[in-house]
Structure formats: structure tokens, C-alpha cells
MIVEXKE-816351 format. One record per residue (C-alpha): residue number from 1; residue in one letter; x negated, z, y. Coordinates in pm, 1 decimal, m for minus. Each point is the difference from the previous one (the first is absolute). Example, Ala and Ser with C-alpha at 12.3 -4.5 7.8 and 13.67 -1.06 7.14 Angstrom:
! residues 2
<seq:1 | type:a | east:m1230.0 | up:780.0 | north:m450.0>
<seq:2 | type:s | east:m137.0 | up:m66.0 | north:344.0>
This chain:
! residues 336
<seq:1 | type:x | east:m1420.6 | up:m4636.8 | north:m7325.8>
<seq:2 | type:x | east:126.3 | up:324.0 | north:m153.4>
<seq:3 | type:x | east:m291.8 | up:190.5 | north:150.3>
<seq:4 | type:x | east:84.2 | up:m141.2 | north:342.2>
<seq:5 | type:x | east:366.2 | up:103.1 | north:m37.2>
<seq:6 | type:x | east:m100.6 | up:353.1 | north:m98.2>
<seq:7 | type:x | east:m234.6 | up:19.6 | north:299.4>
<seq:8 | type:x | east:274.6 | up:m122.8 | north:231.3>
<seq:9 | type:x | east:246.7 | up:253.5 | north:m137.7>
<seq:10 | type:x | east:m256.7 | up:277.2 | north:35.7>
<seq:11 | type:x | east:m69.8 | up:m109.3 | north:358.3>
<seq:12 | type:x | east:371.2 | up:m3.8 | north:80.8>
<seq:13 | type:x | east:44.9 | up:351.4 | north:m138.3>
<seq:14 | type:x | east:m300.1 | up:122.3 | north:192.4>
<seq:15 | type:x | east:133.8 | up:m154.1 | north:322.9>
<seq:16 | type:x | east:341.9 | up:157.5 | north:m64.1>
<seq:17 | type:x | east:m167.0 | up:337.3 | north:m52.1>
<seq:18 | type:x | east:m192.7 | up:m29.6 | north:326.7>
<seq:19 | type:x | east:318.3 | up:m104.8 | north:181.0>
<seq:20 | type:x | east:194.5 | up:296.4 | north:m138.8>
<seq:21 | type:x | east:m275.8 | up:241.6 | north:102.1>
<seq:22 | type:x | east:28.0 | up:m126.0 | north:356.2>
<seq:23 | type:x | east:378.6 | up:21.1 | north:m16.9>
<seq:24 | type:x | east:m27.7 | up:372.7 | north:m69.1>
<seq:25 | type:x | east:m83.8 | up:35.2 | north:370.5>
<seq:26 | type:x | east:354.7 | up:m68.7 | north:111.0>
<seq:27 | type:x | east:m70.3 | up:43.5 | north:369.4>
<seq:28 | type:x | east:m277.2 | up:m261.9 | north:m4.0>
<seq:29 | type:x | east:217.2 | up:m237.4 | north:m202.5>
<seq:30 | type:x | east:283.7 | up:31.7 | north:251.7>
<seq:31 | type:x | east:m238.6 | up:m63.3 | north:288.5>
<seq:32 | type:x | east:m113.1 | up:m321.0 | north:m170.1>
<seq:33 | type:x | east:361.1 | up:m104.0 | north:m63.8>
<seq:34 | type:x | east:86.7 | up:59.2 | north:364.4>
<seq:35 | type:x | east:m297.7 | up:m208.2 | north:110.2>
<seq:36 | type:x | east:102.9 | up:m282.4 | north:m233.4>
<seq:37 | type:x | east:358.9 | up:19.8 | north:129.0>
<seq:38 | type:x | east:m120.4 | up:m28.7 | north:361.0>
<seq:39 | type:x | east:m215.1 | up:m304.3 | north:m79.4>
<seq:40 | type:x | east:274.2 | up:m176.3 | north:m198.2>
<seq:41 | type:x | east:268.5 | up:67.5 | north:261.5>
<seq:42 | type:x | east:m227.3 | up:m122.8 | north:280.7>
<seq:43 | type:x | east:m45.4 | up:m325.3 | north:m193.3>
<seq:44 | type:x | east:374.7 | up:m35.9 | north:m52.6>
<seq:45 | type:x | east:90.0 | up:57.1 | north:364.0>
<seq:46 | type:x | east:m212.3 | up:m60.7 | north:313.2>
<seq:47 | type:x | east:208.7 | up:263.9 | north:179.5>
<seq:48 | type:x | east:m84.2 | up:285.6 | north:m233.7>
<seq:49 | type:x | east:m326.2 | up:109.4 | north:164.7>
<seq:50 | type:x | east:131.5 | up:m30.4 | north:355.2>
<seq:51 | type:x | east:15.8 | up:322.1 | north:201.2>
<seq:52 | type:x | east:368.3 | up:m64.7 | north:72.3>
<seq:53 | type:x | east:70.6 | up:52.6 | north:m372.3>
<seq:54 | type:x | east:m147.7 | up:351.0 | north:m5.1>
<seq:55 | type:x | east:289.1 | up:186.8 | north:170.7>
<seq:56 | type:x | east:254.0 | up:m158.5 | north:m234.0>
<seq:57 | type:x | east:m221.4 | up:79.4 | north:m300.2>
<seq:58 | type:x | east:m33.1 | up:364.2 | north:106.2>
<seq:59 | type:x | east:368.1 | up:44.6 | north:85.1>
<seq:60 | type:x | east:100.8 | up:m28.4 | north:m363.7>
<seq:61 | type:x | east:m275.8 | up:215.5 | north:m150.4>
<seq:62 | type:x | east:129.8 | up:349.2 | north:97.4>
<seq:63 | type:x | east:353.1 | up:m63.6 | north:m130.2>
<seq:64 | type:x | east:m116.7 | up:m126.3 | north:m337.2>
<seq:65 | type:x | east:m291.9 | up:244.4 | north:m2.0>
<seq:66 | type:x | east:210.4 | up:312.4 | north:40.7>
<seq:67 | type:x | east:221.7 | up:m101.7 | north:m291.4>
<seq:68 | type:x | east:m303.5 | up:m92.8 | north:m210.6>
<seq:69 | type:x | east:m169.7 | up:334.2 | north:62.6>
<seq:70 | type:x | east:317.8 | up:187.3 | north:m91.2>
<seq:71 | type:x | east:24.7 | up:m202.5 | north:m319.8>
<seq:72 | type:x | east:m363.5 | up:77.9 | north:m79.5>
<seq:73 | type:x | east:57.9 | up:374.3 | north:23.3>
<seq:74 | type:x | east:304.6 | up:m12.9 | north:m225.6>
<seq:75 | type:x | east:m177.7 | up:m211.4 | north:m262.1>
<seq:76 | type:x | east:m318.7 | up:208.8 | north:6.9>
<seq:77 | type:x | east:184.6 | up:310.9 | north:m114.0>
<seq:78 | type:x | east:109.1 | up:m167.2 | north:m323.8>
<seq:79 | type:x | east:331.1 | up:46.6 | north:m171.9>
<seq:80 | type:x | east:m22.4 | up:m303.5 | north:7.7>
<seq:81 | type:x | east:123.1 | up:4.5 | north:357.4>
<seq:82 | type:x | east:124.7 | up:m288.8 | north:210.1>
<seq:83 | type:x | east:222.0 | up:m26.7 | north:307.0>
<seq:84 | type:x | east:201.2 | up:m322.3 | north:7.8>
<seq:85 | type:x | east:217.3 | up:131.7 | north:284.5>
<seq:86 | type:x | east:m264.2 | up:12.5 | north:277.2>
<seq:87 | type:x | east:115.6 | up:m324.9 | north:164.3>
<seq:88 | type:x | east:365.3 | up:106.1 | north:2.8>
<seq:89 | type:x | east:m98.1 | up:348.4 | north:119.6>
<seq:90 | type:x | east:m188.6 | up:m160.3 | north:289.2>
<seq:91 | type:x | east:304.9 | up:m212.5 | north:86.9>
<seq:92 | type:x | east:241.1 | up:294.7 | north:m12.5>
<seq:93 | type:x | east:m234.9 | up:221.5 | north:201.3>
<seq:94 | type:x | east:m28.6 | up:m275.7 | north:260.7>
<seq:95 | type:x | east:378.8 | up:m24.3 | north:20.6>
<seq:96 | type:x | east:18.1 | up:378.0 | north:45.4>
<seq:97 | type:x | east:m259.6 | up:m23.3 | north:278.1>
<seq:98 | type:x | east:194.8 | up:m280.8 | north:167.0>
<seq:99 | type:x | east:313.2 | up:213.9 | north:m5.6>
<seq:100 | type:x | east:m187.7 | up:287.2 | north:164.0>
<seq:101 | type:x | east:m168.8 | up:m212.7 | north:268.5>
<seq:102 | type:x | east:300.7 | up:m222.8 | north:65.5>
<seq:103 | type:x | east:348.3 | up:155.1 | north:m0.2>
<seq:104 | type:x | east:m118.0 | up:363.8 | north:8.3>
<seq:105 | type:x | east:m277.9 | up:m57.8 | north:258.4>
<seq:106 | type:x | east:m224.0 | up:263.7 | north:m159.0>
<seq:107 | type:x | east:m348.4 | up:39.1 | north:161.3>
<seq:108 | type:x | east:m258.3 | up:m220.7 | north:m170.8>
<seq:109 | type:x | east:m224.9 | up:275.5 | north:m133.4>
<seq:110 | type:x | east:289.2 | up:199.6 | north:m140.1>
<seq:111 | type:x | east:153.0 | up:m312.3 | north:m154.7>
<seq:112 | type:x | east:m331.3 | up:m91.0 | north:m167.0>
<seq:113 | type:x | east:m40.7 | up:350.5 | north:m142.0>
<seq:114 | type:x | east:355.8 | up:m13.5 | north:m131.1>
<seq:115 | type:x | east:m73.4 | up:m338.9 | north:m158.3>
<seq:116 | type:x | east:m303.8 | up:145.8 | north:m178.3>
<seq:117 | type:x | east:210.7 | up:290.4 | north:m125.8>
<seq:118 | type:x | east:267.0 | up:m243.6 | north:m116.3>
<seq:119 | type:x | east:m257.9 | up:m205.5 | north:m189.0>
<seq:120 | type:x | east:m135.6 | up:319.2 | north:m155.8>
<seq:121 | type:x | east:352.9 | up:89.2 | north:m113.4>
<seq:122 | type:x | east:37.3 | up:m339.1 | north:m167.4>
<seq:123 | type:x | east:m332.8 | up:48.0 | north:m178.4>
<seq:124 | type:x | east:94.3 | up:355.6 | north:m96.3>
<seq:125 | type:x | east:321.7 | up:m132.4 | north:m153.5>
<seq:126 | type:x | east:m204.6 | up:m240.4 | north:m213.1>
<seq:127 | type:x | east:m229.9 | up:283.6 | north:m99.2>
<seq:128 | type:x | east:291.1 | up:219.5 | north:m108.3>
<seq:129 | type:x | east:148.6 | up:m277.9 | north:m214.8>
<seq:130 | type:x | east:m333.7 | up:m59.6 | north:m171.7>
<seq:131 | type:x | east:m166.9 | up:340.3 | north:m24.6>
<seq:132 | type:x | east:298.8 | up:233.9 | north:m26.4>
<seq:133 | type:x | east:286.0 | up:m206.9 | north:m144.3>
<seq:134 | type:x | east:m246.4 | up:m185.7 | north:m222.8>
<seq:135 | type:x | east:96.0 | up:m363.0 | north:65.1>
<seq:136 | type:x | east:m293.2 | up:m242.7 | north:m56.1>
<seq:137 | type:x | east:m151.4 | up:m100.5 | north:333.7>
<seq:138 | type:x | east:66.4 | up:m372.1 | north:m42.7>
<seq:139 | type:x | east:370.8 | up:53.4 | north:m67.6>
<seq:140 | type:x | east:45.0 | up:269.9 | north:264.6>
<seq:141 | type:x | east:m167.6 | up:m190.1 | north:282.9>
<seq:142 | type:x | east:160.7 | up:m327.7 | north:m103.6>
<seq:143 | type:x | east:337.2 | up:173.7 | north:40.6>
<seq:144 | type:x | east:m94.3 | up:141.3 | north:340.8>
<seq:145 | type:x | east:m142.1 | up:m341.3 | north:97.6>
<seq:146 | type:x | east:352.8 | up:m139.0 | north:m27.7>
<seq:147 | type:x | east:161.9 | up:314.5 | north:144.1>
<seq:148 | type:x | east:m222.9 | up:23.9 | north:310.6>
<seq:149 | type:x | east:11.0 | up:m375.5 | north:62.3>
<seq:150 | type:x | east:376.7 | up:m19.4 | north:m48.1>
<seq:151 | type:x | east:56.8 | up:294.0 | north:232.4>
<seq:152 | type:x | east:m217.3 | up:m159.4 | north:270.8>
<seq:153 | type:x | east:203.9 | up:m320.7 | north:m21.0>
<seq:154 | type:x | east:333.6 | up:183.6 | north:m9.7>
<seq:155 | type:x | east:m76.2 | up:213.9 | north:305.4>
<seq:156 | type:x | east:m105.8 | up:m297.6 | north:213.1>
<seq:157 | type:x | east:218.7 | up:m275.5 | north:m137.5>
<seq:158 | type:x | east:m322.3 | up:m189.5 | north:m65.1>
<seq:159 | type:x | east:m80.6 | up:m24.0 | north:372.3>
<seq:160 | type:x | east:m328.9 | up:116.1 | north:155.0>
<seq:161 | type:x | east:19.6 | up:294.0 | north:239.2>
<seq:162 | type:x | east:m143.4 | up:m55.6 | north:346.4>
<seq:163 | type:x | east:13.9 | up:158.8 | north:344.9>
<seq:164 | type:x | east:m304.8 | up:224.1 | north:m39.3>
<seq:165 | type:x | east:m173.2 | up:147.7 | north:308.0>
<seq:166 | type:x | east:m273.4 | up:m228.4 | north:133.0>
<seq:167 | type:x | east:m260.8 | up:274.2 | north:m35.4>
<seq:168 | type:x | east:56.7 | up:5.9 | north:m377.2>
<seq:169 | type:x | east:m175.0 | up:m339.3 | north:m21.7>
<seq:170 | type:x | east:m335.3 | up:167.5 | north:76.9>
<seq:171 | type:x | east:m61.7 | up:88.8 | north:m366.2>
<seq:172 | type:x | east:m5.6 | up:m364.1 | north:m106.2>
<seq:173 | type:x | east:m127.0 | up:m146.5 | north:327.6>
<seq:174 | type:x | east:m349.5 | up:m153.1 | north:38.9>
<seq:175 | type:x | east:m259.1 | up:253.6 | north:112.1>
<seq:176 | type:x | east:m380.0 | up:0.7 | north:0.0>
<seq:177 | type:x | east:m134.6 | up:m352.4 | north:m73.2>
<seq:178 | type:x | east:362.5 | up:m108.0 | north:m47.5>
<seq:179 | type:x | east:10.5 | up:203.6 | north:m319.8>
<seq:180 | type:x | east:346.2 | up:156.5 | north:m49.6>
<seq:181 | type:x | east:8.8 | up:369.3 | north:89.3>
<seq:182 | type:x | east:142.1 | up:103.0 | north:m336.1>
<seq:183 | type:x | east:m322.1 | up:m107.6 | north:m172.1>
<seq:184 | type:x | east:m189.8 | up:276.1 | north:185.5>
<seq:185 | type:x | east:269.4 | up:265.6 | north:38.3>
<seq:186 | type:x | east:177.3 | up:m37.8 | north:m336.4>
<seq:187 | type:x | east:m170.7 | up:m204.9 | north:m271.8>
<seq:188 | type:x | east:m364.7 | up:104.8 | north:32.5>
<seq:189 | type:x | east:69.3 | up:374.9 | north:47.3>
<seq:190 | type:x | east:234.2 | up:5.5 | north:m301.4>
<seq:191 | type:x | east:m251.9 | up:m189.5 | north:m214.7>
<seq:192 | type:x | east:m286.0 | up:233.9 | north:99.0>
<seq:193 | type:x | east:206.3 | up:315.7 | north:m56.3>
<seq:194 | type:x | east:119.8 | up:m115.1 | north:m342.8>
<seq:195 | type:x | east:m350.1 | up:m108.9 | north:m101.6>
<seq:196 | type:x | east:m142.2 | up:341.3 | north:90.9>
<seq:197 | type:x | east:290.2 | up:178.9 | north:m170.4>
<seq:198 | type:x | east:m56.3 | up:m190.3 | north:m325.1>
<seq:199 | type:x | east:m379.8 | up:13.9 | north:m5.1>
<seq:200 | type:x | east:m82.9 | up:340.6 | north:147.3>
<seq:201 | type:x | east:285.6 | up:242.8 | north:m54.5>
<seq:202 | type:x | east:138.3 | up:205.5 | north:m286.8>
<seq:203 | type:x | east:332.1 | up:m182.5 | north:26.9>
<seq:204 | type:x | east:m180.0 | up:m331.0 | north:m50.0>
<seq:205 | type:x | east:m173.0 | up:129.7 | north:m312.2>
<seq:206 | type:x | east:333.8 | up:122.1 | north:m131.9>
<seq:207 | type:x | east:155.7 | up:m343.9 | north:55.8>
<seq:208 | type:x | east:m273.3 | up:m168.0 | north:m204.5>
<seq:209 | type:x | east:23.9 | up:270.8 | north:m265.7>
<seq:210 | type:x | east:374.6 | up:m58.2 | north:m38.7>
<seq:211 | type:x | east:m55.7 | up:m373.2 | north:m32.8>
<seq:212 | type:x | east:m284.6 | up:28.5 | north:m250.5>
<seq:213 | type:x | east:142.6 | up:263.1 | north:m232.4>
<seq:214 | type:x | east:334.1 | up:161.2 | north:77.7>
<seq:215 | type:x | east:m18.0 | up:253.4 | north:m285.4>
<seq:216 | type:x | east:m346.1 | up:117.5 | north:101.5>
<seq:217 | type:x | east:114.6 | up:25.3 | north:363.2>
<seq:218 | type:x | east:289.2 | up:225.4 | north:m102.7>
<seq:219 | type:x | east:m234.2 | up:218.5 | north:m205.5>
<seq:220 | type:x | east:m218.6 | up:38.6 | north:309.9>
<seq:221 | type:x | east:301.1 | up:137.3 | north:185.8>
<seq:222 | type:x | east:70.3 | up:m307.1 | north:213.7>
<seq:223 | type:x | east:369.0 | up:m30.4 | north:86.1>
<seq:224 | type:x | east:24.8 | up:m363.6 | north:m101.5>
<seq:225 | type:x | east:371.4 | up:m50.9 | north:72.1>
<seq:226 | type:x | east:m25.4 | up:166.0 | north:340.3>
<seq:227 | type:x | east:m305.0 | up:m207.5 | north:90.9>
<seq:228 | type:x | east:169.4 | up:m324.6 | north:m98.3>
<seq:229 | type:x | east:313.9 | up:101.9 | north:186.7>
<seq:230 | type:x | east:m213.8 | up:50.8 | north:309.4>
<seq:231 | type:x | east:m162.4 | up:m341.9 | north:m40.4>
<seq:232 | type:x | east:335.7 | up:m176.5 | north:m23.8>
<seq:233 | type:x | east:103.1 | up:188.2 | north:314.8>
<seq:234 | type:x | east:m318.9 | up:m116.2 | north:171.5>
<seq:235 | type:x | east:64.5 | up:m356.8 | north:m113.0>
<seq:236 | type:x | east:343.5 | up:19.0 | north:163.3>
<seq:237 | type:x | east:m155.9 | up:142.0 | north:316.9>
<seq:238 | type:x | east:m242.5 | up:m293.6 | north:16.0>
<seq:239 | type:x | east:294.0 | up:m237.1 | north:m52.0>
<seq:240 | type:x | east:170.1 | up:164.7 | north:297.9>
<seq:241 | type:x | east:m318.8 | up:m44.4 | north:203.4>
<seq:242 | type:x | east:m9.3 | up:m367.2 | north:m101.9>
<seq:243 | type:x | east:358.9 | up:m28.4 | north:124.8>
<seq:244 | type:x | east:m107.5 | up:137.7 | north:338.4>
<seq:245 | type:x | east:m293.0 | up:m242.4 | north:25.0>
<seq:246 | type:x | east:214.1 | up:m298.1 | north:m99.8>
<seq:247 | type:x | east:277.0 | up:90.2 | north:244.6>
<seq:248 | type:x | east:m249.3 | up:37.7 | north:285.0>
<seq:249 | type:x | east:m171.3 | up:m329.3 | north:m83.0>
<seq:250 | type:x | east:325.5 | up:m200.0 | north:m15.6>
<seq:251 | type:x | east:200.2 | up:222.8 | north:238.9>
<seq:252 | type:x | east:282.6 | up:m9.4 | north:m251.3>
<seq:253 | type:x | east:90.2 | up:173.6 | north:m324.4>
<seq:254 | type:x | east:108.2 | up:m244.3 | north:m266.2>
<seq:255 | type:x | east:180.5 | up:125.3 | north:m312.9>
<seq:256 | type:x | east:m221.2 | up:m226.7 | north:m210.5>
<seq:257 | type:x | east:m330.2 | up:63.0 | north:181.7>
<seq:258 | type:x | east:m166.8 | up:129.0 | north:m316.3>
<seq:259 | type:x | east:139.8 | up:m258.1 | north:m239.4>
<seq:260 | type:x | east:m267.3 | up:m117.3 | north:m243.1>
<seq:261 | type:x | east:m257.5 | up:252.9 | north:117.5>
<seq:262 | type:x | east:56.0 | up:231.7 | north:m294.7>
<seq:263 | type:x | east:m156.3 | up:m246.0 | north:m244.0>
<seq:264 | type:x | east:m277.7 | up:m83.3 | north:245.6>
<seq:265 | type:x | east:m78.4 | up:371.2 | north:25.9>
<seq:266 | type:x | east:m37.7 | up:19.0 | north:m378.6>
<seq:267 | type:x | east:m217.4 | up:m313.1 | north:5.5>
<seq:268 | type:x | east:m223.8 | up:152.3 | north:266.5>
<seq:269 | type:x | east:m39.3 | up:327.1 | north:m188.4>
<seq:270 | type:x | east:m89.8 | up:m175.0 | north:m326.4>
<seq:271 | type:x | east:m227.6 | up:m254.2 | north:168.2>
<seq:272 | type:x | east:m175.9 | up:286.6 | north:176.3>
<seq:273 | type:x | east:m90.5 | up:153.2 | north:m335.0>
<seq:274 | type:x | east:280.6 | up:252.2 | north:m51.9>
<seq:275 | type:x | east:82.2 | up:20.3 | north:m369.8>
<seq:276 | type:x | east:368.0 | up:m32.1 | north:m84.6>
<seq:277 | type:x | east:m17.5 | up:315.4 | north:m215.3>
<seq:278 | type:x | east:m183.8 | up:201.7 | north:263.2>
<seq:279 | type:x | east:m330.5 | up:177.3 | north:37.5>
<seq:280 | type:x | east:m197.3 | up:m294.8 | north:136.0>
<seq:281 | type:x | east:m11.3 | up:m153.7 | north:348.7>
<seq:282 | type:x | east:m53.8 | up:98.7 | north:360.6>
<seq:283 | type:x | east:112.5 | up:m71.4 | north:355.8>
<seq:284 | type:x | east:m307.7 | up:m210.6 | north:81.1>
<seq:285 | type:x | east:93.7 | up:m248.6 | north:m271.0>
<seq:286 | type:x | east:359.4 | up:m5.8 | north:118.6>
<seq:287 | type:x | east:m105.6 | up:m76.3 | north:358.2>
<seq:288 | type:x | east:m220.2 | up:m287.8 | north:m116.5>
<seq:289 | type:x | east:283.0 | up:m131.5 | north:m216.7>
<seq:290 | type:x | east:227.4 | up:8.0 | north:307.2>
<seq:291 | type:x | east:m254.3 | up:m209.0 | north:190.5>
<seq:292 | type:x | east:m26.8 | up:m249.8 | north:m287.7>
<seq:293 | type:x | east:375.7 | up:m43.8 | north:m38.9>
<seq:294 | type:x | east:57.8 | up:m25.2 | north:375.8>
<seq:295 | type:x | east:m284.9 | up:m252.2 | north:31.4>
<seq:296 | type:x | east:154.9 | up:m215.3 | north:m270.0>
<seq:297 | type:x | east:350.3 | up:21.7 | north:145.9>
<seq:298 | type:x | east:m113.7 | up:m77.6 | north:353.8>
<seq:299 | type:x | east:m228.4 | up:m285.7 | north:m102.3>
<seq:300 | type:x | east:253.0 | up:m163.3 | north:m230.0>
<seq:301 | type:x | east:271.0 | up:28.9 | north:264.4>
<seq:302 | type:x | east:m223.2 | up:m157.5 | north:264.3>
<seq:303 | type:x | east:m81.0 | up:m279.5 | north:m244.6>
<seq:304 | type:x | east:371.6 | up:m70.8 | north:m36.8>
<seq:305 | type:x | east:11.2 | up:97.0 | north:m366.9>
<seq:306 | type:x | east:343.4 | up:112.7 | north:m118.7>
<seq:307 | type:x | east:90.8 | up:358.7 | north:m79.5>
<seq:308 | type:x | east:41.0 | up:m88.5 | north:m367.5>
<seq:309 | type:x | east:m367.7 | up:m97.6 | north:m23.0>
<seq:310 | type:x | east:m101.6 | up:308.0 | north:198.8>
<seq:311 | type:x | east:175.5 | up:224.5 | north:m250.2>
<seq:312 | type:x | east:m154.9 | up:m198.1 | north:m285.1>
<seq:313 | type:x | east:m351.5 | up:50.7 | north:137.1>
<seq:314 | type:x | east:55.6 | up:373.6 | north:46.2>
<seq:315 | type:x | east:151.8 | up:25.7 | north:m348.4>
<seq:316 | type:x | east:m299.4 | up:m179.0 | north:m148.7>
<seq:317 | type:x | east:m232.8 | up:233.3 | north:186.0>
<seq:318 | type:x | east:183.0 | up:300.0 | north:m144.5>
<seq:319 | type:x | east:m26.5 | up:m139.8 | north:m354.4>
<seq:320 | type:x | east:m372.2 | up:m54.3 | north:52.3>
<seq:321 | type:x | east:m36.5 | up:353.8 | north:134.2>
<seq:322 | type:x | east:178.7 | up:160.0 | north:m295.3>
<seq:323 | type:x | east:m193.4 | up:m213.7 | north:m248.5>
<seq:324 | type:x | east:m339.3 | up:92.9 | north:147.8>
<seq:325 | type:x | east:95.4 | up:367.7 | north:18.8>
<seq:326 | type:x | east:96.1 | up:1.1 | north:m367.1>
<seq:327 | type:x | east:m322.1 | up:m181.8 | north:m93.4>
<seq:328 | type:x | east:m208.0 | up:255.6 | north:187.7>
<seq:329 | type:x | east:186.2 | up:290.8 | north:m163.7>
<seq:330 | type:x | east:m54.9 | up:m151.2 | north:m346.4>
<seq:331 | type:x | east:m368.1 | up:m44.7 | north:77.4>
<seq:332 | type:x | east:m30.9 | up:362.4 | north:110.1>
<seq:333 | type:x | east:182.7 | up:120.4 | north:m311.7>
<seq:334 | type:x | east:m225.6 | up:m207.8 | north:m223.4>
<seq:335 | type:x | east:m307.2 | up:139.3 | north:171.8>
<seq:336 | type:x | east:94.0 | up:360.7 | north:m70.4>
């Protein structure tokens, strides 16, 4: 009996070791998780795999994806860095865009460029608080989360802004194969550019260096604070771009359009393999994590499952992701 127990324990440890080795390939693991999510959601709802669901599924991806990619960049550079204000920044940038397109009747292209600059300014403000003033990123961006969100509500009285030019709807309108235009003209180009920047440029190597070992990065002459300041600015710019996409999709700018998306953006970054202390992760993982989270949200909503359960499922997925990441890191450390 004792021999059998020892054999079973040995077999369990061996299986766990094999599983952890496979988990080291994060991209493959995420692909499997996405496949499982698709199968489970199709079983929960007969409507999930219908073609009519695809446009709705793809409408939400760029908004959440832009915030998730911005969060990934901030976290990769270490610090540890985090941007809790991205949802509020998106809301405030959308309100600013609505003011330009509505009462001021600014041309669409000029208004969109101004919205991007405004988002960049919000991100730059976060970067200054964190990298120059020296406030911890969680506290600084939590403060600006309330400040940006409160300002958006105060300026609009809590009412959505409407009255945009009809041509502005093109960004979020169905295009080729009924896929929303912003998937091709916004989300995919941004994802490709950021992936190339991280994997094939000097700036990308510097970002990983800062996240892995800040002291060593400084000794190599990398301007760590300036780099992180730039990444917070870029995160704000992507939040402004998400505000443009959301406003075009809904043809209105709501002061709470980004509410709740800040925590989802962190979830996506972590699920995609970005380590909370930096130096590990990539855009490919983030994109797959976006697909997984959006698949779960869409499927659960179609199945009539309440928002509370949806958040619970996503929270459980994040716990599982962090736990497996830590297990893999411990295994690597033990193998050295």
C-alpha cells in the first residue's frame, strides 16, 4: 500500500513537471485556453458561433485591446509600473473629442489628432508624478483615476455627448466581411507596430532591460526614468485612441465609457504573460489574452449569465494565470 502511494505521488510530481514545462510556452498555453473558451461558450449558448455574433465580438476588442497594450508596455518597464487611470483617461479623452466635434465643429481628422495629443498629455502627467515627483505608480494613477473620471463627469453633468458628424461613424462601422473598420485600421496596425518595436528595436531591448534589472540598465547608460515617462505618455495616447474608437462605435462620448476597463486592462496584461514587476511579456500574449477575455464576456452574456459571474470567471482566470506564472518561475529558478 505504501509503495503504491509513493508511486502515485511520484507520478503526480512527474505529471506536474511535464505540465509546467508545457506552460513555459506561454503563447501555446494561451492558444489552448482560447480554444477551450470557444468550446465552452459554444456549449453554453447556441448563439455564440453564429456569424451575427462576430461583429459584436470584434467591436469590443479594439477598445479593450488598446488599453491592454498600453498597460503591457508600462508594466514591462518595471518600477513596478501600473496605470490604473487608463479607463478614466479614455473617458475624459472621449469627452474632449465630443466637445471638439460637437459644439466647436472641428474637422474630424483635426479633432482626432487633438484627442490623441490630449490623451498623451494625460499619460505624460502620470509619468511626471511617478518618474519625476517619485509617487508610487499605484498611488499616482489611482489618484488620477479619480481626477480624470471626476472631471469627465463634472464637464458633462453625467450626460453622454452626441451630435457627431455622420462620417465619423466610419471608424466603428462594419467593413469587409462585416468586420468593424477599426479592427483593420486601428487595432491590428497598433498591435503589429508595438510587437515589432518590442521584439526588434533597441527601444524594445531597453524596455526589457529596465524591467529585468533597473540598476544594470542605468549602468548601461539607459535613461530609465525618461523611458518610463515615455511609456506612460504612450499609454495615455492609446487611451485617447480607445476614446476615439468607442465614440465612433457608439456615436456618443460617455463620461463613464472607460469605467471598469482599467482593471480589465491589468487582467489582460497579466493573463498574457506580462510580469507585474516587469521584464517579461509581449504583445502577442496580450492580444491572445484580449481574445480570451472577450470570448468569455461575449459567451457568458449571450448565455444570460449575470455580470457578477462574468467578473468572477475573469478573476478566477487571473488567479490561475498568476499562480501558473509563479510556478513556472520557481521551476526555472530551481533548474539553474
